[in-house]
C-alpha positions as CSV (number, residue, x, y, z in Angstrom):
1,M,-20.0,22.2,31.4
2,P,-16.8,23.9,30.4
3,G,-16.8,27.5,29.5
4,P,-15.2,29.2,26.5
5,S,-11.3,29.1,26.3
6,R,-9.7,32.4,27.7
7,P,-6.6,33.8,26.2
8,P,-3.4,33.1,28.1
9,P,-2.7,36.0,30.6
10,P,-0.5,38.8,29.3
11,G,3.3,37.9,28.9
12,Q,2.7,34.3,28.6
13,R,2.1,32.3,25.5
14,E,0.1,29.3,25.0
15,F,1.9,25.9,24.8
16,V,2.0,24.6,21.1
17,H,3.7,21.3,20.5
18,T,5.6,21.5,17.3
19,N,7.8,18.4,16.0
20,T,9.8,20.2,13.4
21,T,13.0,18.9,14.0
22,A,14.2,16.7,11.2
23,P,16.0,13.7,12.1
24,H,20.0,14.0,12.4
25,P,21.5,12.7,9.2
26,Y,23.8,10.3,11.1
27,D,20.8,8.8,12.8
28,V,19.4,8.3,9.4
29,A,22.6,6.7,8.0
30,V,22.8,4.3,10.9
31,G,19.2,3.4,10.8
32,R,19.6,2.7,6.9
33,R,22.4,0.3,7.5
34,L,20.6,-1.3,10.6
35,R,17.7,-2.0,7.9
36,M,19.9,-3.2,5.5
37,A,21.7,-5.6,7.6
38,R,18.6,-6.8,9.3
39,K,16.9,-7.6,6.0
40,A,20.1,-9.2,4.4
41,R,19.7,-11.8,7.2
42,G,16.0,-12.4,6.5
43,L,15.0,-11.1,10.0
44,S,11.9,-9.2,10.7
45,Q,11.6,-6.0,12.8
46,G,10.1,-8.1,15.6
47,D,13.0,-10.3,15.7
48,L,15.4,-7.4,16.3
49,A,13.4,-5.6,18.7
50,A,13.3,-8.8,20.9
51,S,16.8,-9.2,20.6
52,L,17.3,-5.8,22.0
53,G,14.8,-6.2,24.8
54,L,12.2,-4.1,23.2
55,A,8.7,-4.6,23.8
56,S,7.7,-4.0,20.2
57,H,9.0,-3.6,16.6
58,Q,7.7,0.0,16.5
59,Q,10.8,1.3,18.3
60,V,12.9,-0.6,15.6
61,Q,11.0,1.4,13.0
62,K,12.0,4.6,14.4
63,Y,15.6,3.6,14.6
64,E,15.6,2.5,10.9
65,R,14.0,5.8,9.8
66,G,16.5,7.9,12.1
67,A,13.4,9.4,13.8
68,N,14.9,8.1,17.2
69,R,18.5,7.8,18.1
70,I,19.5,4.4,19.1
71,S,21.7,4.1,22.3
72,A,25.5,3.1,22.2
73,S,24.3,-0.2,24.2
74,S,21.3,-1.0,21.9
75,L,23.8,-0.5,18.7
76,A,26.2,-2.8,20.3
77,M,23.8,-5.5,20.9
78,A,22.4,-5.2,17.6
79,A,25.9,-5.6,16.0
80,I,26.4,-8.6,18.4
81,Y,23.1,-10.1,17.2
82,L,23.6,-9.4,13.5
83,G,27.4,-10.4,13.6
84,L,28.7,-7.2,12.4
85,P,31.5,-4.8,13.5
86,V,29.8,-1.6,15.0
87,D,31.7,0.6,12.3
88,Y,29.4,-1.1,9.7
89,F,26.8,1.5,10.8
90,F,28.8,4.3,10.4
91,A,30.2,3.4,6.9
92,D,27.8,5.9,4.8
93,I,28.9,8.6,7.0
94,E,31.5,10.9,5.3
95,G,34.4,11.9,7.4
96,V,34.0,9.2,10.1
97,P,37.4,7.0,10.2
98,Q,36.8,3.6,9.1
99,A,38.5,0.7,10.4
100,A,41.1,-0.8,8.0
101,K,39.7,-3.1,5.7
102,G,40.1,-6.9,6.3
103,P,39.5,-9.8,4.1
104,V,36.0,-8.8,3.1
105,D,35.2,-9.5,-0.4
106,P,34.4,-6.3,-2.3
107,L,31.7,-8.1,-4.4
108,A,30.0,-9.4,-1.4
109,E,29.9,-5.8,0.0
110,D,28.7,-4.5,-3.3
111,L,25.9,-7.0,-3.3
112,A,25.0,-6.3,0.3
113,A,24.7,-2.7,-0.6
114,D,22.3,-3.3,-3.4
115,P,18.7,-3.8,-2.5
116,R,18.2,-6.2,-5.6
117,G,21.1,-7.9,-4.0
118,I,19.6,-8.4,-0.7
119,A,16.2,-9.6,-2.4
120,L,18.5,-12.1,-4.5
121,L,20.1,-13.4,-1.3
122,Q,16.7,-13.7,0.6
123,A,15.2,-15.8,-2.3
124,W,18.6,-17.8,-2.4
125,R,18.1,-18.8,1.2
126,A,14.7,-19.9,0.5
127,L,15.5,-22.3,-1.8
128,P,16.1,-25.9,-1.1
129,T,19.8,-27.2,-1.6
130,S,19.1,-29.2,-4.7
131,K,17.5,-26.0,-6.4
132,R,20.6,-24.0,-5.4
133,N,22.9,-26.6,-6.8
134,F,21.0,-26.5,-10.2
135,L,20.8,-22.7,-10.2
136,A,24.5,-22.4,-9.3
137,D,25.5,-25.0,-12.3
138,L,23.5,-23.2,-14.8
139,I,25.1,-20.0,-14.0
140,R,28.4,-21.2,-14.1
141,S,27.7,-22.9,-17.4
142,A,26.0,-19.4,-18.9
143,A,29.1,-17.6,-17.6
144,Q,31.3,-20.0,-19.6
145,E,29.6,-19.4,-23.0
146,P,31.0,-17.2,-25.5
147,V,29.6,-14.0,-25.7
148,S,28.0,-12.8,-29.0
149,D,28.2,-9.4,-30.1
150,D,24.6,-9.2,-31.6
């Protein structure tokens, strides 16, 4: 039977594990963009984990929160899997030089940056083609109607 705990010898401290280090803001920003891209494509954390060769979705959760730093090789693999340039993940970090904008439609970029836009795109993907056509025609028709000032 163990006896009472003894104080550490003089000059030695008892080891106390503390996890007080907050995630680095860059890791949080990269994780946020990783999550946005994954969700915009309708992928689960498990799908992304499998593409990166990870054993479970939990590591992806940690990357997305910024709790764990994603390695350069894993970030490159994620970019390839998601069909994105690597600099996409650094777009929210002030002071990081960005590549010159190509033919990306600013409306599409705004839509992808808005969580409501992502939800709309996910719902759109779930619709059969006939319903997509119907809704697209309805929206075009509504947009052409004169706006009343009432």
